[in-house]
C-alpha positions as CSV (number, residue, x, y, z in Angstrom):
1,M,-2.4,-5.0,-2.5
2,T,1.4,-5.0,-2.4
3,D,3.1,-4.2,-5.8
4,I,5.5,-7.1,-5.9
5,S,6.9,-6.1,-9.3
6,G,7.5,-2.5,-8.1
7,I,9.3,-3.8,-5.0
8,L,11.5,-6.1,-7.0
9,Q,12.4,-3.3,-9.4
10,Q,13.3,-1.0,-6.5
11,V,15.4,-3.7,-4.9
12,S,17.2,-4.4,-8.2
13,V,18.4,-0.8,-8.6
14,M,19.2,-0.2,-4.9
15,A,20.7,-3.5,-3.7
16,L,24.2,-3.3,-5.3
17,P,24.7,0.4,-4.6
18,V,23.8,-0.1,-0.9
19,L,25.9,-3.2,-0.6
20,F,29.0,-1.6,-2.0
21,A,28.5,1.8,-0.3
22,I,28.2,0.2,3.2
23,T,30.9,-2.5,2.9
24,L,33.6,-0.6,1.0
25,H,33.2,2.3,3.5
26,E,34.2,-0.2,6.2
27,A,36.9,-1.8,4.1
28,A,38.5,1.7,3.6
29,H,39.1,1.9,7.4
30,G,41.0,-1.4,7.2
31,F,43.1,-0.3,4.2
32,A,44.0,3.0,6.0
33,A,45.0,1.3,9.2
34,W,47.2,-1.2,7.3
35,A,48.9,1.6,5.4
36,L,49.5,3.4,8.7
37,G,51.1,0.5,10.5
38,D,48.3,-1.7,12.0
39,D,47.8,-5.0,10.2
40,T,45.0,-6.3,12.6
41,A,42.3,-6.0,9.9
42,R,44.6,-7.5,7.3
43,R,45.3,-10.6,9.5
44,M,41.6,-11.0,9.9
45,G,40.9,-10.9,6.2
46,R,39.2,-7.5,6.3
47,V,41.6,-5.6,4.0
48,S,39.6,-6.6,1.0
49,L,37.4,-5.1,-1.7
50,N,35.2,-8.2,-1.5
51,P,31.9,-7.0,0.1
52,L,31.1,-10.4,1.4
53,R,34.0,-10.1,3.9
54,H,32.3,-7.1,5.5
55,I,28.6,-8.0,5.5
56,D,26.7,-7.8,8.8
57,P,23.6,-10.0,8.2
58,F,21.2,-7.6,9.9
59,G,22.9,-4.2,9.3
60,T,23.9,-4.8,5.7
61,V,21.1,-7.0,4.4
62,V,18.0,-7.2,6.6
63,L,17.6,-3.6,7.8
64,P,18.4,-1.9,4.4
65,A,16.0,-4.3,2.7
66,M,13.2,-3.4,5.2
67,L,13.9,0.3,4.7
68,M,13.8,-0.1,0.9
69,V,10.4,-1.7,1.0
70,M,9.1,0.8,3.6
71,G,10.6,3.8,1.9
72,G,12.2,5.0,5.1
73,F,15.5,6.8,5.8
74,M,18.2,4.5,4.4
75,F,20.4,3.3,7.2
76,G,22.8,0.3,7.6
77,W,26.2,-0.8,8.7
78,A,28.8,-3.4,8.0
79,K,30.9,-5.4,10.4
80,P,33.2,-3.0,12.1
81,V,36.9,-3.3,11.0
82,P,39.1,-4.0,14.0
83,V,41.8,-1.3,14.4
84,N,44.5,-1.3,17.1
85,F,45.1,2.5,17.3
86,G,48.1,1.9,19.5
87,R,49.9,0.1,16.7
88,L,49.5,3.1,14.3
89,R,52.7,5.0,13.6
90,S,51.0,8.1,15.0
91,P,48.1,6.9,17.1
92,R,46.3,10.3,17.3
93,W,46.6,11.4,13.7
94,G,46.4,7.9,12.5
95,M,42.9,7.7,14.2
96,V,41.9,10.8,12.2
97,A,43.1,9.3,8.9
98,V,41.5,5.9,9.5
99,A,38.2,7.5,10.5
100,A,38.2,9.8,7.5
101,A,39.0,7.0,5.1
102,G,35.4,5.6,5.2
103,P,33.6,8.8,4.2
104,L,36.3,9.5,1.6
105,A,35.7,6.1,0.1
106,N,32.0,7.0,-0.2
107,I,32.9,10.3,-2.0
108,L,35.2,8.4,-4.3
109,M,32.4,5.9,-5.2
110,A,30.0,8.7,-5.8
111,T,32.6,10.3,-8.1
112,I,33.1,7.1,-10.0
113,A,29.3,6.8,-10.5
114,I,29.1,10.3,-11.8
115,L,31.9,9.6,-14.3
116,L,30.2,6.3,-15.4
117,M,27.0,8.2,-16.2
118,R,28.8,9.4,-19.4
119,Y,29.0,5.8,-20.7
120,V,25.5,4.4,-19.9
121,G,24.4,5.1,-23.5
122,V,26.7,2.4,-24.9
123,L,24.8,-0.3,-23.1
124,P,22.0,-2.3,-24.8
125,R,18.8,-0.2,-24.8
126,M,17.0,-2.5,-22.4
127,A,19.8,-2.0,-19.8
128,V,20.2,1.8,-20.1
129,D,17.5,2.8,-17.7
130,W,18.4,0.1,-15.1
131,A,22.0,1.1,-15.2
132,R,21.3,4.8,-14.9
133,L,19.0,4.2,-11.9
134,N,21.8,2.1,-10.2
135,L,24.3,4.9,-10.7
136,V,21.9,7.6,-9.5
137,Y,21.2,5.6,-6.4
138,A,25.0,4.9,-6.0
139,I,25.6,8.7,-6.0
140,N,22.8,9.4,-3.5
141,I,23.5,6.6,-1.0
142,N,27.3,7.3,-1.0
143,L,26.9,11.0,-0.4
144,L,24.3,10.3,2.3
145,L,26.7,7.9,4.1
146,A,29.7,10.3,3.7
147,V,27.8,13.2,5.2
148,F,26.0,11.2,7.9
149,N,29.3,9.5,9.0
150,M,31.0,12.9,9.2
151,L,28.6,14.3,11.8
152,P,30.9,15.3,14.7
153,I,29.5,12.9,17.2
154,P,31.4,9.8,18.3
155,P,31.3,6.9,17.4
156,L,30.7,8.3,13.9
157,D,33.8,8.9,11.8
158,G,33.3,12.7,12.1
159,G,33.3,12.4,15.9
160,R,36.6,10.5,15.9
161,V,38.1,13.0,13.5
162,L,37.1,15.8,15.8
163,V,38.5,14.0,18.8
164,G,41.8,13.6,17.0
165,I,42.2,17.3,16.0
166,L,40.8,19.0,19.1
167,P,43.1,19.9,22.0
168,R,43.1,17.2,24.6
169,R,41.1,19.2,27.1
170,L,38.2,19.4,24.6
171,A,38.8,16.0,23.0
172,A,38.4,14.1,26.2
173,P,34.8,15.0,27.1
174,L,33.8,14.6,23.4
175,A,35.3,11.1,23.4
176,R,33.3,10.2,26.5
177,L,30.1,10.6,24.3
178,E,31.0,7.5,22.3
179,G,28.8,5.2,24.3
180,A,25.8,7.5,24.0
181,G,26.4,8.9,20.5
182,M,24.1,6.6,18.6
183,V,21.3,7.2,21.1
184,I,21.8,11.0,20.6
185,L,21.6,10.5,16.9
186,L,18.5,8.4,17.0
187,L,16.8,10.9,19.2
188,A,17.8,13.8,17.0
189,L,17.1,12.2,13.6
190,V,14.1,10.0,14.4
191,L,12.3,11.0,17.6
192,L,12.7,14.8,17.5
193,P,11.1,15.1,14.0
194,M,8.3,12.7,15.0
195,L,7.5,14.6,18.2
196,S,7.9,18.0,16.6
197,R,5.3,17.2,13.9
198,D,2.8,16.4,16.6
199,F,3.2,20.0,17.9
200,G,3.3,21.5,14.4
201,L,7.0,22.4,14.6
202,P,9.3,21.6,11.7
203,L,12.3,20.4,13.7
204,D,14.2,18.1,11.4
205,P,18.0,17.9,11.6
206,F,18.0,15.8,8.4
207,E,16.4,18.6,6.4
208,W,18.5,21.3,8.2
209,V,21.9,19.7,8.2
210,I,22.3,16.5,6.2
211,Q,20.3,17.2,3.1
212,P,21.9,20.7,2.5
213,A,25.4,19.2,3.0
214,I,24.6,16.4,0.5
215,S,23.4,19.0,-2.0
216,V,26.5,21.1,-1.7
217,L,28.8,18.1,-2.0
218,L,26.8,16.8,-5.1
219,E,27.0,20.3,-6.8
220,T,30.7,20.4,-6.1
221,L,31.3,16.9,-7.6
222,V,29.1,17.6,-10.6
223,S,31.0,20.9,-11.3
224,L,34.3,19.0,-11.2
225,F,33.4,15.8,-13.0
226,G,30.4,16.6,-15.2
227,D,26.7,16.6,-15.2
228,F,24.5,13.5,-15.2
């Protein structure tokens, strides 16, 4: 029998962290583009900290909710912020800055959650555990999104950063991967581990790359801003 109360409790401590982590990541791209000369996102109302302006009904709500219930790898997206890279004051380096703004926003949100951990104890006793779980999940989901999005494969932010900093002869072939990038990621992160388990081989890029990077980033932030 489905544990409805357990599911509702899980959703109550995960919903807000996931919502803000996904939508403010996208909003950060719009803020960066506006600061660097392109007001496309601002004219469309996307330079905003209001998460409702960035929600994609399926990618921000339905898919994360399904994964919360199923206990799967948390994944989601917001509506992409429109950016006209040609209007940036320096199109190439502007692309790097706009792309990096999303993961940096996630790291900032994780840092704020770590700092807020110090003050959970001032809340009413009945709210302490709920607030602490919200903050713990905010730290985890933001670091996950920061690391995942900085994987050096277009169209992820890390891929666009790499395209911007590589010499053009190397950047051009990498940029051409943008159309197939998400397929490559799904094959590497979902299909490869599933198939490898059938053959008794532990081939899991998440365990090899993403999780260790999250651990290093978390240890760094905790050493700088305090334990939780």
